[in-house]
N, C-alpha and C positions, 0 to 999 in steps of 0.2 A: 457981916458975919465976922466974928473974931476967930482967928486961927491960933492954936496953941503955939507958943514959941518954943523953939528948941532950946534945950539946955546946952548952953555953949560949952559947959565943962565936959559934956559927954559926946559932943559931936566933933566931927573933923571935916575939913574941906578936902574933898577928894573928887575924883572923876565920877560922874554919874553913869548909870548903866547905858544911857543913850549916847554917851560920848561927850555930853556937856559938862558943865561944872555946877556944883550946887551942893547943898548939904545932903549926906547919904549915910545912914546908920547901918553898920555891918550886922548888928543883931537883928535889925528889922529884915534885912535881906535874908538871913538864915531862917527867921520865922516864916517869911513868905515862902521859901523853898520847902520847908517842912510841911507847911499847910497845903501846898500844891501836891506834894507826894502823898500826903495823907488822903487828899481827895481822890488822886488817881489810883492809888494802890489800897483801896479799901478792901475789907475781907471778902466781900462777894466777888469783887473783881479778881482777886488773887485766886480764889477757888475756881472761878471760871477759867482763868488762864491755866491752872494746873490740870483741870479736866480736859481742856483743849489739848494740852501737851500729851496727856495720856492717850487721848483719842488718836492724835497724829502718830504717836509711837505704835499704838495698836494696829493702825492701818498699815504703817510701814512693815511691821512684823508679819501681818497677815499677807501682804503682797509678796514678801520674800518667801514665806512658806508656800504660797500658791505657785510661785515660779519654780521653786525646788520640786514641788510635787509634779508639775508638768514635765520638767526635765527628766525626773525619774521615770515618769510614765512613758516618755518618749524613748528613753534608753531601754526600758523593760519591754517595750512593744516588740514582738518578734518580727524579724525582717523577712520579707517574702522574696525568694530568689527564683527566677525562672531559668531552669537548666535547659541547655540544648539537648536535643534527643541524642542518646548514646547509640553508638554503632558497635555491635558485638564483633570483636576480632579475635580469632583463635590464634594464640601465640604459640608457635611450635618451639620445642626446646632447641637450643643451638646444636648444630651438627657436631659429631665427634671430630676431634682434630685429625687431619690426614696422617697416615702412617709416615714415619720418617723415611726419607729417600736416601739418607746417608746410612751406611752400614753401622749397626750398633756393635761395637767391639766387646768381646768377652772380658771379664775381669781376670786378673792374674791369679795363679794358683800356687800352692806350696806342696808339691808332691814329694814323697820320700824317694831317696836314691834307690836304684835297682840293686837288689841283693847280689853281691858278688860282681857288681859292675855291669851286668847285662841280664836281661830276661828275654825269653823267646818261646817258640812253640813247645808246649809241654810244661812250661813253668806254671806254678800255682802259688797262691798266697795273697795276703792282704795288699801287698804292693801292686800285684797284677790287677786286683779289683779296683784299686785307686786309679790306676792308669786307664782301665776300661771306663770307669765313671767319667773321668775327664774327657776321654775320646767321645763318649756319648754326649756330654754337655756341649761339645764343640760340633756335634752333628756328623761325626765320622762313622757311627754305627759299628761298634766292635762286637755286636751280638749280645748275648746275655751278660749282665754284670755279675759274674759268678766267681771271679778270681781264677778262672781257667784260661790259659793262653792258647786258644785254638786258631783254626784257619780264619775265622771271622775277625779275630783280633789282628792277625797278620795283615789282612786286607786293609783294615783301618789304619794300621801303622804304615803300610805302603803309601796310602794317600797322604798322610802327614809328612812323610819323608819326601815324596815327590813335590808337594807344594813348597817345601823348604829348600828344594834343590839338593837334597841329600841322596846318597846312594840307598835305593829302596831294598834294604835287607830284611825288613819285617821284624827286626829285633829292637828292643828298647835299651839304650845305653844312657849315660849322663847327658849326651847331646839331645836325645829325644825327650828326656825329662825336662830339660831346659826349654825346648821348643814347645812342649805342652804347657809349661808354666806361663810362658809369655806369648802364647799364640795370638796372632791377630789375623782377621780375615783380609785377604787382598781385595783391592778395588776391582770393580767390574771391568771386563775385558772389552766391552763395547761402549761406544760414545753415548748413546741414548738408550740406556737399559730399560726394558719393560719391567713392571713390578713382579710379574710371574714369568719366569723364563728358565731355560736350562742352558748353561754354557759348557761346551765340550772343548777342552784345551788339549789339542793334539800334541803340542810341544811337551807339556808336563804329564800327559796321559792321566788326566783327572777330569771329573765331572762335578760341577757345582750347580745345584738346583736352588733357585731363589723363589721365595714366597713373600709378597708385599715388600720387595726390595731387600729382604734379609735372607742369608744363607739358611737353607732348610736341610740340605744333604750335601755332604762332600764324600766322594768315593773314588777309588782307583778304577781305571778302565784299561781296555786294550782295544785299539782301533786298527784300521787297515794296515797290513804289513808292507804294502807296496810291491809285493811279488806278483808276477803274472799268473793268472789262473784262467781256466776255461770252464764253460758250463753250457748246457743245452737249455733253450728257452723257446716258448713258454713252458710252464711246469707240466701242463697236460698237453699231450700231442705236440711235442716240440717240433719247431720248423727251422731253427737256426742253432748253430754252434758258435758261441761267442767267446772270445778271449780278451781279457782286459787286465789292467793293473789293479791290485787290491788297495785302492786309496779310499780315504774318508774325505770327501770334498769339503772345502770351507764354504760358508754361506749362511744365510738366514733362512730357516725352514720353520715348519709348524708340524706338530704331532697331528696325524690324520687318521690313524687306524691302530687299534689295539686288538691283539689276538691272545686269548687266554690259553695257558698251557703250552704244550710243545707244538710249534708250527713248522711244518716241513717246507724247506726251500730247496732250490736247485743245488745248494751247496751244503745242505745238512739241516739239523734241527736247531730251532731257536726257541728259548723258553720265555714265555710272556713278552713277546716282542711288541714294542710300540713304534710303528713306522713313522718316519718324518721326511725321508727323501727317497722316493721310489721304493726300492727294495732294501734300503738301509734303515736299520732300527736300533734302538737301545734295547738290549735283551740280556737275559741271564745266560750264563754259561758256566759249566763245571770247572773250567780252567780260565783264570784271568791273569795272564803273565804280566810282568812289570813292563814289558815292551810291546810294541804293536805286533799283533799276530792274527788278526781277523781278516776276512775277505772284504772289509769295508764297514761292517757294522760296529757298533759301540758295545763291547762286552762289559757287563757289570757282574759283581758277585751274585750268586744264586739267592742268598738270603735277602739281599736288597731288591732283587727283581720280584720277590714275592709281593712287595707292596709299592714298588716304584710307580706303577700305573695309577695308584690312588693319590699320589702327590701331584700329578699333572692332569690336565684336561685336554680334550681334543681342541686344537686351535692354539694351544700355548706355543710360544716361540722357542725355537732351538737355534742357538748360535754355535756354529762350529768354527773354531779359530785355529789357524796354523796347519790346516790340512792341504792336501794336493788335489788338483782337479782330476776327475775321472778320465781314464785313458783307455778306450777300446782299441785293441791292436788288430783284431780280425773278426770278421763275421762270415760264416760259411753256411749256405743253405743246406738243409738236411734233405736227403732223398726220402720220399715216402716209404714207409716200412712195407716190405712185400706182404702180399696177402697170404693167408694160411694155405698150406699145401692141400691139393685135392685129396679127398677121402679115398682110401683104397676100396676096390670092389668088394662087396660082401662075399663071404665064403658060402657057397650053397650048402644047404642042409642035406642030411642023408636022404638019398632017393631023389634028389632034385638034379636035373641036368645041368652040366656046367655051361656057363655063358660062352658064346662063340668067341674065338680069339679076335682081338682088335687089330 
């Protein structure tokens, strides 16, 4: 068989595809490649590949959408929570704060000066009314706030002057106006004060009543004079004659009995007495001197004794500070009172015989 010879003008000597040497035509190689690609990538094949690509893309998209739908459904699914059984507990409101144990001091004032430098019993006017109002605000009780300087106002000024160590004249001068403007309550006279108590200061001759640790009433008093006096006791059918010094003893006591109105004692009449130490009481009296003058009781002004018993309760503590111990100097038994004299013989009536002589 004859083989066509290659055209030497159009051929080259080059390396063969298998690594040998021999004649190799570049154009033939290109034709072979084109023919092979044409056979591989024919139109039906290309369409099939394109369809397969679309199918794969659709499957991938569908898988992604399905996964998102499941995640959304999981997120949207309501969660079931099992709660522990609740216990109903009644919550009470917090208790109110305790009252302050320190004394709350009053604010300062700006009172007018006294007309003419001094006012006293019988004075009238707006200045007197301003002083009465300030005294009432400080719990001295000057009586009605009416601008009239009466005995009730005098007693209130006595208490103010005594607490400030001044001479208790009962009149208001520049000094008293200054004291009213800048008045401050003094500290308790006992180490462990009770919230509700009465302090009787024998030295200053004043009484201070406290309610929930705060001053509720400040007043002048007159306590035991210290003089020796005598009386018969007991009140009914006395059996002893006792002499003792008129002292108001120091100590811690409690109110134990109130008697409304005038109460008769071996030594006289006591108005609205509230007893706290045997026969010693806080009571009203028509005269309350600036110095000790009683038989041992604590005299207070009559207008204050009208309501004093409403400010205290049975069992409230009374502290007496600065007093002297009681001192009985003698006790003498009393003889029983003699019986009534025998009745005289009746006088016989007319026509009746006279009784024989005894």
